[in-house]
C-alpha positions in Angstrom: 106.3 132.0 105.2 104.1 130.6 102.4 102.9 132.9 99.6 99.5 134.4 100.4 96.6 132.7 98.7 94.8 135.0 96.2 91.3 134.1 97.6 92.5 134.8 101.1 93.7 138.3 99.9 90.4 139.0 98.3 88.6 138.0 101.5 90.9 140.2 103.6 90.3 143.1 101.2 86.5 142.7 101.5 86.7 142.4 105.3 88.9 145.5 105.4 86.5 147.5 103.4 83.4 146.4 105.3 85.1 146.0 108.7 82.7 143.1 109.0 83.2 139.4 108.2 79.5 138.8 107.6 79.2 141.7 105.0 82.5 140.5 103.4 81.0 137.1 103.1 77.8 138.4 101.5 79.8 140.3 98.9 81.8 137.2 98.0 78.9 134.7 98.3 80.7 133.0 101.2 79.8 132.3 104.8 81.0 134.6 107.6 83.0 131.7 109.1 84.8 131.0 105.8 86.0 134.6 105.5 87.0 134.7 109.2 88.9 131.4 108.8 90.8 132.6 105.7 91.8 135.9 107.4 93.0 134.1 110.5 95.1 131.8 108.2 96.5 134.9 106.4 97.5 136.5 109.7 99.1 133.2 110.9 101.1 133.0 107.6 102.2 136.6 107.8 102.7 136.4 111.6 101.0 139.8 111.8 97.7 140.8 113.3 95.6 142.6 110.6 92.4 143.2 112.6 91.5 144.1 116.1 88.3 142.0 116.9 86.0 144.4 118.7 82.5 143.8 120.1 81.0 146.1 117.5 83.1 144.7 114.6 86.5 144.8 113.1 89.2 147.5 113.3 92.3 147.4 111.1 95.6 147.5 112.9 98.2 150.0 111.5 99.9 147.1 109.7 96.6 145.9 108.4 95.7 149.3 107.1 99.0 149.6 105.2 98.7 146.0 103.9 95.2 146.6 102.7 96.3 149.7 100.7 98.9 147.6 98.9 96.6 144.6 98.4 93.8 146.8 97.0 96.3 148.2 94.4 97.5 144.7 93.5 93.9 143.4 93.1 93.0 146.4 90.9 95.9 145.5 88.6 94.8 141.9 88.5 91.2 142.9 87.8 92.3 145.3 85.0 94.5 142.7 83.3 91.8 140.1 83.5 89.2 142.5 82.0 91.6 143.4 79.2 92.3 139.8 78.4 88.5 139.0 78.4 87.9 141.8 75.9 90.7 140.6 73.7 89.2 137.0 73.7 85.8 138.4 72.9 87.1 140.1 69.7 86.8 137.7 66.8 88.1 138.5 63.3 86.1 136.8 60.5 87.4 136.9 56.9 84.8 136.3 54.2 84.5 136.9 50.4 83.1 140.4 49.7 80.0 139.1 48.0 79.3 136.6 50.9 79.7 139.6 53.2 77.3 141.9 51.4 74.6 139.4 50.3 74.5 136.9 53.2 76.4 138.0 56.3 75.7 141.8 56.7 71.9 141.3 56.7 72.3 138.9 59.5 74.7 140.9 61.7 71.9 142.7 63.7 70.7 139.3 64.8 74.2 138.3 65.8 74.7 141.5 67.8 71.4 140.9 69.7 72.3 137.3 70.5 75.9 137.9 71.4 76.4 141.5 72.6 79.6 140.6 74.4 81.4 139.6 71.2 83.1 142.2 69.1 82.9 140.7 65.6 85.4 142.2 63.1 84.7 141.5 59.4 87.4 141.4 56.7 86.0 141.2 53.2 88.6 139.5 51.0 89.0 136.8 48.3 92.6 136.3 49.2 93.8 133.3 51.2 94.2 134.3 54.8 97.3 133.7 57.0 95.7 133.0 60.3 98.8 134.1 62.2 100.0 137.2 60.4 96.5 138.5 59.5 95.2 137.8 63.0 92.2 136.0 61.5 90.2 133.7 63.8 87.8 132.3 61.2 87.8 132.3 57.4 85.0 131.4 55.0 86.0 130.6 51.4 84.7 128.8 48.3 87.0 125.8 48.2 87.3 122.1 47.6 89.4 119.3 49.0 92.2 118.6 49.7 92.7 121.1 52.5 95.8 121.9 54.5 96.3 119.5 57.4 96.8 122.6 59.7 93.1 123.6 59.2 89.8 122.5 60.8 87.3 122.5 57.9 83.5 122.5 58.2 81.1 122.6 55.3 78.9 125.7 55.5 76.9 125.5 52.3 77.0 123.8 48.9 77.6 126.1 45.9 74.4 125.1 44.0 74.7 127.6 41.1 71.6 129.0 39.6 70.9 131.3 36.6 68.9 134.2 37.7 67.5 137.5 36.4 65.0 140.2 37.4 61.3 139.4 37.4 60.8 142.0 34.6 63.5 140.4 32.5 62.1 137.0 33.0 58.8 137.9 31.4 60.7 138.4 28.1 62.2 135.0 28.1 61.0 131.7 26.7 61.2 128.6 28.9 64.8 127.8 29.8 65.6 124.0 29.7 69.3 124.0 29.0 72.4 126.2 28.7 71.8 126.6 24.9 68.5 128.4 25.7 70.4 131.2 27.4 72.8 132.0 24.5 70.6 134.6 22.8 70.4 136.6 26.0 73.0 138.8 27.7 74.8 136.9 30.4 76.5 138.4 33.5 79.6 136.8 34.9 81.9 137.3 37.9 85.5 136.5 38.6 84.7 132.8 39.1 83.9 132.4 35.4 81.2 129.9 35.9 79.5 130.8 32.6 82.7 130.0 30.7 82.8 126.5 32.2 79.1 125.9 31.6 79.0 127.2 28.0 82.2 125.3 27.2 80.6 122.1 28.4 77.7 123.0 26.1 80.0 123.6 23.2 78.8 127.2 22.8 81.2 129.4 24.6 82.1 131.6 21.6 78.5 132.8 20.7 77.4 134.2 24.1 77.5 137.9 25.0 78.9 138.2 28.5 79.0 141.3 30.8 82.0 140.8 33.2 82.2 141.9 36.8 84.9 141.2 39.4 82.5 140.3 42.2 79.5 138.1 42.5 77.5 140.7 44.3 77.9 143.2 41.4 76.8 140.5 38.9 73.7 139.8 41.1 72.9 143.5 41.3 73.2 143.9 37.6 70.8 141.0 37.1 68.4 142.5 39.6 68.5 145.7 37.5 67.5 143.9 34.3 70.9 143.8 32.6 70.9 140.1 31.9 71.2 136.7 33.4 73.8 136.0 36.2 75.1 132.8 37.7 75.2 132.9 41.5 75.4 130.4 44.4 71.8 129.9 45.5 73.0 130.4 49.1 73.5 134.1 48.4 70.3 134.9 46.6 67.7 132.7 48.3 66.1 135.6 50.1 65.9 137.8 47.0 64.3 134.9 45.0 61.8 134.3 47.8 60.9 138.0 47.8 60.4 138.0 44.0 63.2 140.5 43.3 65.1 137.8 41.4 63.9 134.8 39.4 65.6 131.4 39.4 65.5 130.5 35.7 67.7 127.4 35.6 70.2 125.3 37.5 73.0 123.4 35.9 72.6 119.6 36.3 76.4 119.4 36.9 76.2 121.5 40.1 79.1 120.3 42.2 79.0 119.8 45.9 82.8 119.5 46.0 83.4 123.2 45.5 81.4 124.8 48.4 81.5 127.4 51.1 83.7 126.1 53.9 84.4 127.4 57.3 88.1 127.3 58.2 90.0 127.6 61.5 93.5 126.9 62.6 94.0 123.7 64.5 96.7 125.1 66.6 94.7 128.1 67.7 94.2 128.2 71.5 90.7 127.6 72.7 88.4 130.6 72.6 84.8 130.4 73.7 83.9 133.5 71.7 85.3 132.0 68.5 83.3 128.8 69.1 80.1 130.8 69.6 80.6 132.6 66.2 81.3 129.3 64.5 78.2 127.7 65.9 76.1 130.8 65.0 77.3 130.7 61.4 76.6 127.0 61.1 73.1 127.5 62.6 72.3 130.3 60.2 73.5 128.2 57.2 71.5 125.2 58.5 68.4 127.4 58.8 68.8 128.3 55.1 69.1 124.7 54.1 66.1 123.7 56.2 64.0 126.2 54.3 64.9 124.4 51.1 67.1 125.4 48.2 
């Protein structure tokens, strides 16, 4: 006796519930003849009559009735396991820097939820390097530059493109800013990336500047928006606030590097996951939309 075909078992279960091959076929989007043929093949394989064929329809034999109870239980287990696996595959963990999360990602999450209601997107805000296996991270976004680990797939999300910015009220008190030296008489705001240190060192003026220090870019941006000084931020994070007039783009270093940028990282050895690919494409599309609007 050959093992029963799963499709044949599903057809038998549908026929047993409806006691009608035509209705079973409608439920499964199959023809009446296809269901009847599969059930006959199942009976031949089992060497047992499962149905009495009556003029008014089907009637389960005693063996067929007991077999259907067992098959229904087995199919329920299979359906439950499949649904659980699908839910797991639709949960994607995305690790991003905290400032990227608060300034860029969080405002866009309602759009993502509307477009992909079937995906459970879990966000981890961290500057630390992610271990894709032990941290169960599916996608990571980090400010980084080459070379990258050969174990990673790497896609450019957005260039860093630093800009010096302040509140609109603070900007009215400033003269025209043409270079880094023009900023030295004003309070500067810095985050843990220490971009001001590098820029002022290149200008030969690092010791004379007054710098307010924060550990996160988002905090430095908020301090600038509240009129506490001039912050350096990736334009990617503040484009919307500049457009709205909340922040003013005063100056951009000529030495802006495209090597250090926001990159999207995934593990090459990770099994295929359609939900992960949808998240990746959505992130790339959103970043591309920002670029299309102009820096």
